[in-house]
C-alpha positions as a printed NumPy array, in Angstrom:
array([[ -0.068,  -0.036,   0.014],
       [  1.818,   3.001,  -1.384],
       [  0.255,   6.499,  -0.541],
       [  0.71 ,   9.598,  -2.646],
       [ -0.109,  13.156,  -1.758],
       [ -1.941,  15.882,  -3.564],
       [ -2.792,  19.559,  -2.735],
       [ -5.244,  21.835,  -4.518],
       [ -6.11 ,  25.51 ,  -3.608],
       [ -8.298,  24.514,  -0.586],
       [ -7.615,  20.937,   0.41 ],
       [ -4.821,  18.388,   0.946],
       [ -5.347,  14.754,   0.209],
       [ -3.579,  11.428,   0.817],
       [ -4.287,   9.147,  -2.121],
       [ -4.264,   5.197,  -1.816],
       [ -5.297,   2.857,  -4.668],
       [ -8.65 ,   1.458,  -4.001],
       [ -8.899,  -2.41 ,  -3.921],
       [-11.12 ,  -3.99 ,  -6.601],
       [-13.515,  -5.57 ,  -4.162],
       [-14.212,  -2.3  ,  -2.631],
       [-15.757,  -1.066,  -5.838],
       [-18.172,  -3.949,  -6.39 ],
       [-19.085,  -5.687,  -2.968],
       [-17.3  ,  -3.317,  -0.752],
       [-19.698,  -2.783,   2.218],
       [-16.795,  -1.427,   4.272],
       [-16.02 ,   1.263,   1.653],
       [-19.713,   2.307,   1.229],
       [-20.166,   2.726,   5.056],
       [-16.967,   4.569,   5.172],
       [-18.037,   7.042,   2.322],
       [-21.588,   7.593,   3.37 ],
       [-20.898,   8.156,   7.134],
       [-18.694,  10.567,   9.049],
       [-17.032,   8.322,  11.565],
       [-15.521,  10.086,  14.622],
       [-11.724,   9.724,  14.573],
       [-11.549,   8.371,  10.935],
       [-10.311,  10.385,   7.95 ],
       [-13.078,  11.213,   5.743],
       [-12.458,   9.775,   2.297],
       [-14.092,   9.613,  -1.3  ],
       [-13.651,   7.355,  -4.357],
       [-12.461,   8.833,  -7.654],
       [-11.922,   7.035, -10.909],
       [ -8.878,   8.207, -12.974],
       [ -8.034,   6.269, -16.214],
       [-10.218,   3.423, -15.087],
       [ -8.381,   3.243, -11.704],
       [-10.134,   3.661,  -8.466],
       [ -8.446,   5.903,  -5.84 ],
       [ -9.257,   6.589,  -2.277],
       [ -8.863,  10.415,  -1.479],
       [ -8.417,  10.921,   2.254],
       [ -8.945,  14.635,   3.325],
       [ -5.932,  15.677,   5.391],
       [ -6.484,  19.404,   5.279],
       [ -5.021,  21.067,   8.477],
       [ -3.478,  17.821,   9.687],
       [  0.016,  16.457,  10.107],
       [  1.115,  12.9  ,  10.225],
       [  2.576,  11.367,  13.373],
       [  5.876,  10.87 ,  11.628],
       [  5.938,  14.461,  10.544],
       [  5.418,  15.623,  14.135],
       [  7.776,  13.4  ,  16.027],
       [ 10.506,  12.054,  13.709],
       [ 13.689,  12.724,  15.465],
       [ 11.895,  14.073,  18.555],
       [ 10.869,  12.782,  21.884],
       [  7.114,  11.839,  22.347],
       [  5.676,  13.027,  25.692],
       [  3.886,  10.419,  27.739],
       [  0.726,  12.348,  27.744],
       [  0.66 ,  12.284,  23.946],
       [  1.169,   8.493,  24.   ],
       [ -1.872,   7.956,  26.229],
       [ -4.011,  10.377,  24.07 ],
       [ -3.145,   8.326,  21.004],
       [ -4.124,   5.092,  22.878],
       [ -7.356,   6.715,  23.994],
       [ -8.227,   7.709,  20.47 ],
       [ -7.397,   4.157,  19.245],
       [ -9.722,   2.643,  21.769],
       [-12.488,   5.107,  20.978],
       [-12.201,   4.692,  17.205],
       [-12.379,   0.938,  17.643],
       [-15.659,   1.485,  19.428],
       [-16.978,   3.717,  16.684],
       [-16.042,   1.142,  14.016],
       [-17.986,  -1.703,  15.772],
       [-21.17 ,   0.53 ,  15.593],
       [-21.088,   0.377,  11.692],
       [-19.945,  -3.296,  11.668],
       [-16.552,  -2.493,  10.352],
       [-13.45 ,  -4.469,  11.044],
       [-11.025,  -2.741,  13.149],
       [ -8.161,  -4.856,  11.759],
       [ -8.296,  -2.637,   8.754],
       [ -7.029,   0.492,  10.627],
       [ -3.664,   1.419,   9.121],
       [ -1.645,   1.858,  12.278],
       [  1.549,   3.362,  10.825],
       [  3.208,   6.696,  11.585],
       [  2.532,   7.991,   8.032],
       [ -1.187,   7.245,   8.16 ],
       [ -2.126,   8.675,  11.762],
       [ -2.735,  12.335,  11.594],
       [ -2.903,  15.12 ,  14.203],
       [ -5.548,  17.937,  13.646],
       [ -4.094,  21.193,  15.036],
       [ -7.522,  22.87 ,  15.159],
       [ -9.19 ,  20.185,  17.236],
       [ -6.296,  18.654,  18.914],
       [ -7.511,  15.168,  17.963],
       [ -5.808,  12.216,  16.217],
       [ -7.334,  10.865,  13.063],
       [ -6.882,   7.368,  11.644],
       [ -6.854,   5.877,   8.111],
       [ -9.275,   3.094,   7.428],
       [ -8.251,   1.081,   4.467],
       [-10.815,  -1.679,   3.271],
       [ -8.072,  -3.544,   1.302],
       [ -5.242,  -5.596,   2.691],
       [ -4.39 ,  -5.547,   6.441],
       [ -1.258,  -3.61 ,   7.322],
       [  1.007,  -4.546,  10.216],
       [  0.767,  -2.056,  13.187],
       [  4.189,  -0.553,  12.819],
       [  3.36 ,   2.608,  14.775],
       [  4.104,   0.793,  18.016],
       [  7.801,   0.474,  17.174],
       [  7.76 ,   4.122,  16.198],
       [  6.224,   5.095,  19.564],
       [  8.642,   2.795,  21.502],
       [ 11.724,   4.34 ,  19.756],
       [ 10.547,   7.879,  20.271],
       [  8.84 ,   7.778,  23.786],
       [ 10.358,  10.03 ,  26.428],
       [ 12.205,   7.639,  28.768],
       [ 11.729,   9.961,  31.729],
       [  8.087,   8.953,  31.907],
       [  8.455,   5.479,  33.205],
       [  4.737,   4.606,  32.957],
       [  4.382,   5.728,  29.281],
       [  7.71 ,   4.004,  28.455],
       [  6.514,   0.582,  29.882],
       [  3.21 ,   0.913,  27.847],
       [  5.041,   1.734,  24.652],
       [  7.415,  -1.229,  25.045],
       [  4.594,  -3.624,  25.884],
       [  2.541,  -2.721,  22.898],
       [  5.557,  -2.846,  20.762],
       [  6.272,  -6.492,  21.909],
       [  2.589,  -7.399,  21.23 ],
       [  2.353,  -5.713,  17.796],
       [  3.429,  -8.965,  15.933],
       [  0.928, -11.154,  17.763],
       [ -2.86 , -11.639,  17.5  ],
       [ -4.701,  -8.445,  16.693],
       [ -7.307,  -9.127,  19.436],
       [ -4.511,  -9.374,  22.198],
       [ -3.065,  -6.068,  20.907],
       [ -6.625,  -4.557,  21.063],
       [ -7.102,  -5.612,  24.653],
       [ -3.712,  -4.296,  25.606],
       [ -4.445,  -0.937,  24.037],
       [ -7.572,  -0.674,  26.021],
       [ -5.81 ,  -1.652,  29.262],
       [ -3.105,   0.806,  28.794],
       [ -5.495,   3.618,  27.813],
       [ -7.246,   2.861,  31.088],
       [ -4.148,   2.83 ,  33.049],
       [ -3.15 ,   6.513,  32.314],
       [ -4.539,   7.521,  35.876],
       [ -3.45 ,   4.377,  37.625],
       [ -0.796,   4.768,  40.327],
       [  2.513,   3.113,  40.381],
       [  3.658,   1.303,  43.6  ],
       [  5.748,   4.152,  44.92 ],
       [  2.953,   6.674,  43.987],
       [  0.401,   4.384,  45.994],
       [  2.736,   4.516,  48.947],
       [  3.042,   8.422,  48.895],
       [ -0.644,   8.739,  48.386],
       [ -1.383,   6.522,  51.438],
       [  1.066,   8.569,  53.559],
       [ -0.683,  11.8  ,  52.335],
       [ -3.989,  10.351,  53.255],
       [ -2.864,   9.467,  56.733],
       [ -1.509,  12.975,  57.229],
       [ -4.454,  14.719,  55.957],
       [ -7.158,  12.524,  57.618],
       [ -6.949,  14.418,  60.759],
       [ -7.919,  17.77 ,  59.255],
       [-11.092,  16.4  ,  57.337],
       [-14.649,  16.582,  58.847],
       [-15.575,  13.88 ,  61.278],
       [-18.927,  13.145,  59.523],
       [-16.894,  11.559,  56.686],
       [-16.157,   7.95 ,  56.988],
       [-12.613,   6.517,  56.568],
       [-13.374,   4.977,  53.181],
       [-14.959,   8.172,  51.86 ],
       [-11.987,  10.172,  53.027],
       [ -9.497,   7.693,  51.426],
       [-11.402,   7.587,  48.196],
       [-11.802,  11.396,  47.93 ],
       [ -8.133,  12.074,  48.836],
       [ -6.932,   9.56 ,  46.359],
       [ -8.959,  10.917,  43.531],
       [ -8.27 ,  14.515,  44.176],
       [ -4.519,  13.931,  44.475],
       [ -4.413,  11.631,  41.334],
       [ -6.495,  14.196,  39.191],
       [ -4.171,  17.07 ,  40.369],
       [ -1.164,  14.959,  39.464],
       [ -2.407,  14.079,  36.045],
       [ -3.62 ,  17.563,  35.293],
       [ -0.24 ,  18.998,  36.119],
       [  1.539,  16.608,  34.016],
       [ -0.855,  17.306,  31.114],
       [ -0.321,  21.009,  31.574],
       [  3.462,  20.727,  31.596],
       [  3.7  ,  18.607,  28.416],
       [  1.118,  20.695,  26.478],
       [  3.713,  23.056,  25.208],
       [  7.355,  22.176,  25.693],
       [  8.553,  25.635,  25.043],
       [  6.286,  27.106,  27.905],
       [  7.389,  24.31 ,  30.062],
       [ 11.019,  25.299,  29.582],
       [ 10.249,  28.966,  30.244],
       [  8.351,  28.122,  33.383],
       [ 11.313,  25.9  ,  34.628],
       [ 13.63 ,  28.776,  34.001],
       [ 11.536,  31.058,  36.252],
       [ 11.459,  28.657,  39.066],
       [ 14.373,  29.165,  41.545],
       [ 16.938,  26.367,  41.694],
       [ 17.467,  25.95 ,  45.55 ],
       [ 19.953,  23.216,  45.017],
       [ 22.029,  25.34 ,  42.737],
       [ 21.881,  28.327,  45.207],
       [ 22.914,  26.007,  48.115],
       [ 25.914,  24.651,  46.095],
       [ 26.87 ,  28.175,  45.111],
       [ 26.777,  29.385,  48.709],
       [ 28.702,  26.53 ,  50.079],
       [ 31.287,  27.076,  47.385],
       [ 31.71 ,  30.625,  48.456],
       [ 32.005,  29.653,  52.096],
       [ 34.562,  27.061,  51.466],
       [ 36.728,  29.662,  49.592],
       [ 36.488,  32.04 ,  52.389],
       [ 37.549,  29.388,  54.894],
       [ 40.58 ,  28.539,  52.823],
       [ 41.584,  32.236,  52.583],
       [ 41.3  ,  32.614,  56.288],
       [ 43.345,  29.491,  56.877],
       [ 45.992,  30.738,  54.519],
       [ 46.173,  34.016,  56.329],
       [ 46.537,  32.289,  59.7  ],
       [ 49.249,  29.958,  58.475],
       [ 51.247,  32.928,  57.039],
       [ 50.813,  34.932,  60.354],
       [ 51.967,  31.836,  62.273],
       [ 55.137,  31.535,  59.953],
       [ 55.915,  35.25 ,  60.423],
       [ 55.495,  35.022,  64.185],
       [ 57.946,  31.967,  64.36 ],
       [ 60.453,  33.8  ,  62.209],
       [ 60.032,  37.076,  64.327],
       [ 60.735,  35.205,  67.668],
       [ 64.325,  34.564,  66.539],
       [ 64.951,  38.409,  66.213],
       [ 63.001,  39.585,  69.281],
       [ 63.614,  36.998,  71.869],
       [ 66.829,  35.433,  72.925],
       [ 66.655,  31.754,  72.508],
       [ 69.071,  28.904,  72.189],
       [ 70.463,  27.451,  69.046],
       [ 68.283,  24.367,  69.282],
       [ 65.099,  26.479,  69.773],
       [ 66.074,  28.593,  66.782],
       [ 66.247,  25.495,  64.624],
       [ 62.773,  24.554,  65.633],
       [ 61.228,  27.909,  64.888],
       [ 62.921,  27.839,  61.416],
       [ 61.552,  24.395,  60.838],
       [ 58.005,  25.297,  62.068],
       [ 57.943,  28.44 ,  59.885],
       [ 58.987,  26.462,  56.81 ],
       [ 56.367,  23.827,  57.586],
       [ 53.551,  26.474,  57.912],
       [ 54.666,  28.1  ,  54.614],
       [ 54.448,  24.816,  52.908],
       [ 51.01 ,  24.113,  54.185],
       [ 49.901,  27.662,  52.984],
       [ 51.389,  27.047,  49.617],
       [ 49.554,  23.672,  49.237],
       [ 46.229,  25.281,  50.166],
       [ 46.841,  28.215,  47.863],
       [ 47.569,  25.669,  44.899],
       [ 44.448,  23.779,  45.748],
       [ 42.288,  26.92 ,  45.864],
       [ 43.612,  28.201,  42.495],
       [ 43.131,  24.781,  40.83 ],
       [ 39.62 ,  24.589,  42.161],
       [ 38.699,  28.039,  41.02 ],
       [ 40.056,  27.364,  37.575],
       [ 38.084,  24.093,  37.369],
       [ 34.759,  25.948,  38.376],
       [ 35.414,  28.582,  35.746],
       [ 35.995,  26.086,  33.081],
       [ 32.748,  24.13 ,  34.099],
       [ 30.916,  27.421,  34.054],
       [ 32.113,  28.216,  30.546],
       [ 31.218,  24.847,  29.268],
       [ 27.729,  24.999,  30.842],
       [ 27.133,  28.363,  29.215],
       [ 28.227,  27.128,  25.815],
       [ 25.932,  24.121,  26.149],
       [ 23.061,  26.674,  26.976],
       [ 23.653,  28.789,  23.976],
       [ 20.869,  28.34 ,  21.412],
       [ 21.943,  26.433,  18.226],
       [ 19.667,  28.328,  15.87 ],
       [ 19.799,  32.111,  16.386],
       [ 20.348,  35.171,  14.335],
       [ 23.981,  36.033,  13.768],
       [ 25.518,  39.228,  15.21 ],
       [ 28.448,  38.973,  12.762],
       [ 29.288,  42.384,  11.159],
       [ 31.717,  41.046,   8.709],
       [ 29.884,  38.285,   6.9  ],
       [ 31.478,  37.914,   3.241],
       [ 29.572,  39.431,   0.34 ],
       [ 29.704,  37.076,  -2.604],
       [ 29.625,  38.462,  -6.077],
       [ 31.945,  39.332,  -9.115],
       [ 33.041,  42.543,  -7.507],
       [ 34.143,  40.876,  -4.306],
       [ 36.095,  38.148,  -6.08 ],
       [ 39.426,  39.913,  -5.744],
       [ 39.056,  40.45 ,  -2.004],
       [ 38.656,  36.922,  -1.157],
       [ 41.125,  35.427,  -3.561],
       [ 43.773,  33.271,  -1.966],
       [ 47.12 ,  35.102,  -1.539],
       [ 50.7  ,  33.673,  -2.275],
       [ 51.269,  30.322,  -3.636],
       [ 47.746,  28.871,  -4.214],
       [ 49.194,  25.22 ,  -4.328],
       [ 50.184,  25.583,  -0.537],
       [ 46.743,  26.745,   0.642],
       [ 44.851,  23.467,   0.406],
       [ 42.827,  22.68 ,   3.517],
       [ 41.196,  19.476,   4.589],
       [ 37.713,  19.954,   5.98 ],
       [ 35.764,  17.575,   8.153],
       [ 32.188,  16.514,   7.376],
       [ 30.679,  19.029,   9.768],
       [ 32.809,  21.882,   8.089],
       [ 31.569,  20.765,   4.657],
       [ 27.926,  21.334,   5.735],
       [ 26.907,  24.963,   5.032],
       [ 24.245,  27.091,   6.384],
       [ 20.907,  28.65 ,   5.098],
       [ 21.395,  32.424,   4.92 ],
       [ 18.372,  34.677,   4.903],
       [ 17.809,  37.774,   3.022],
       [ 17.945,  39.858,   6.199],
       [ 21.557,  40.446,   7.289],
       [ 22.445,  38.085,  10.206],
       [ 19.432,  35.653,   9.567],
       [ 20.583,  32.145,   9.139],
       [ 19.88 ,  28.452,   9.928],
       [ 22.574,  26.278,  11.198],
       [ 22.7  ,  22.757,   9.737],
       [ 25.241,  21.115,  12.046],
       [ 22.744,  19.078,  13.836],
       [ 20.295,  17.1  ,  11.417],
       [ 17.563,  16.398,  10.993],
       [ 15.648,  19.573,  11.901],
       [ 12.065,  20.541,  11.637],
       [ 11.157,  24.013,  10.472],
       [  7.678,  25.752,  11.327],
       [  6.072,  28.219,  13.594],
       [  4.776,  25.856,  16.215],
       [  7.411,  25.907,  19.076],
       [  6.224,  22.588,  20.369],
       [  7.129,  20.704,  17.221],
       [  9.854,  22.785,  15.561],
       [ 13.526,  23.015,  15.937],
       [ 13.732,  26.349,  13.99 ],
       [ 10.812,  28.633,  14.556],
       [  9.977,  31.119,  11.712],
       [  7.546,  33.687,  12.91 ],
       [  5.978,  34.424,   9.554],
       [  2.235,  34.061,   8.615],
       [  3.104,  32.209,   5.465],
       [  4.908,  29.444,   7.314],
       [  2.915,  26.383,   8.415],
       [  3.08 ,  25.046,  12.082],
       [  5.106,  22.244,  10.803],
       [  6.512,  23.34 ,   7.464],
       [  9.436,  21.32 ,   6.256],
       [ 12.22 ,  19.139,   7.601],
       [ 15.994,  19.1  ,   6.466],
       [ 17.975,  15.835,   6.406],
       [ 21.373,  14.715,   5.703],
       [ 21.492,  12.331,   2.805],
       [ 23.572,   9.171,   2.548],
       [ 26.386,  10.938,   0.604],
       [ 26.543,  13.809,   2.92 ],
       [ 24.315,  16.113,   0.988],
       [ 21.473,  18.196,   2.288],
       [ 17.848,  17.133,   1.537],
       [ 14.71 ,  19.124,   2.214],
       [ 11.239,  17.564,   2.543],
       [  7.944,  19.502,   2.468],
       [  5.707,  18.418,   5.26 ],
       [  2.372,  19.229,   3.314],
       [  2.723,  22.869,   4.078],
       [ -0.087,  25.324,   3.103],
       [  2.14 ,  27.664,   1.117],
       [  4.613,  25.088,   0.001],
       [  8.434,  24.738,  -0.002],
       [ 10.488,  25.907,  -2.999],
       [ 13.903,  25.095,  -4.282],
       [ 15.242,  27.382,  -6.923],
       [ 11.573,  28.626,  -7.597],
       [ 10.34 ,  25.136,  -8.137],
       [  7.619,  24.056,  -5.679],
       [  7.958,  20.697,  -4.056],
       [  5.012,  18.22 ,  -4.002],
       [  3.592,  17.497,  -0.534],
       [  5.947,  15.197,   1.297],
       [  8.439,  15.295,  -1.546],
       [ 12.186,  15.267,  -0.838],
       [ 14.656,  17.373,  -2.782],
       [ 18.398,  17.565,  -2.771],
       [ 19.862,  20.885,  -2.198],
       [ 23.302,  22.168,  -3.453],
       [ 25.561,  25.056,  -2.774],
       [ 24.035,  28.361,  -4.197],
       [ 20.421,  26.94 ,  -4.324],
       [ 17.635,  29.212,  -3.166],
       [ 15.221,  27.678,  -0.584],
       [ 11.941,  29.343,   0.259],
       [  9.538,  28.38 ,   3.107],
       [  6.306,  30.162,   2.223],
       [  7.577,  33.785,   1.742],
       [ 10.721,  33.341,   3.711],
       [ 13.73 ,  33.099,   1.362],
       [ 17.275,  31.506,   2.208],
       [ 20.434,  30.613,   0.248],
       [ 22.245,  27.533,   0.937],
       [ 26.071,  28.33 ,   1.173]])
């Protein structure tokens, strides 16, 4: 089953060849065409050159692969997908449709940005293996242990009986609010601590059930709010004070002050022992002891000074490394001396001296160029691929705040031979290479000097 994509002025379509039996005795197809089933892509049959084609309407939607290829899938999104799968299976049973004909692959499951719902493809032809569970298991965020366990379990069952997989989907969708063992222990402790402040007219069972439900709903709602927009989550975490970091910083300052005080005391002690020889009459043996004591104190002070200097240098190095890691990879350049390419600047950038001795070997990363915008300083770095370009911060690596750019507009890959490839992700205003518009989901190779346009935003690959 090979899908192609088509876009007209108002709509986007995914096109799949219609099986012959669907055009004659295809009860499943007729029910699919005549009814609007919740959670199923609306489709219609068209005949072109004697061939029947199913046109699935994907307007305003993006495939699961387009959203999360190369990105982490939040656990809340996994449970939303499983809930929609369970709901769609129930909707299909009302129309006596076989749920095994659901195409559970990353390219045939679509997310609607306007409604926030997932839509599935129902194909009345051959049954396709549910490859989406391997995609979910590979991309799930491992920090969410519950979601990771659910993804791995469904991936292991995807090759077995479809009925067993169906029951597992239903169980995992119902387990999104269930408590893990450590959560159950914490919840029980909170119930015990809070039971004294509740009214006496409530029974113990009522207090336990109410406390468990309230705490579980608050926990799930907070997790869902945090994962709704990853960009807002990052901003919120930046605003929250880091108490551990403040305590570590304060302890580091106090440790440095203690070392400085100890160094001063050792130096004063050494100076005092040395001054005793000049101010007080002592024997030769006592003089030797004073000299030895002053030398020992000086050595101790030198060791502490060396340790302090090494520690300060190490902290400065770690601080610089942390700051370099925090720097955004994709930002506008503030370089004032970017080279201007053209015939008039050819002499300025020509190699000087003996040109045969100026050959330099570049690594693969150095060979990859950048996309330079028309505005001075605007550029897109291509050192880390693949990257997604769009205006939705939750799903894009490079955010272009332009009305002509779609939420998820295009993705840039590194080809097998090291070249750069751009794929249009069924964008509204299209992706262009040298003025030629790419078909929806078409991948095109880009070479040095090519012009790339995302909607109305133009770049040049150099």
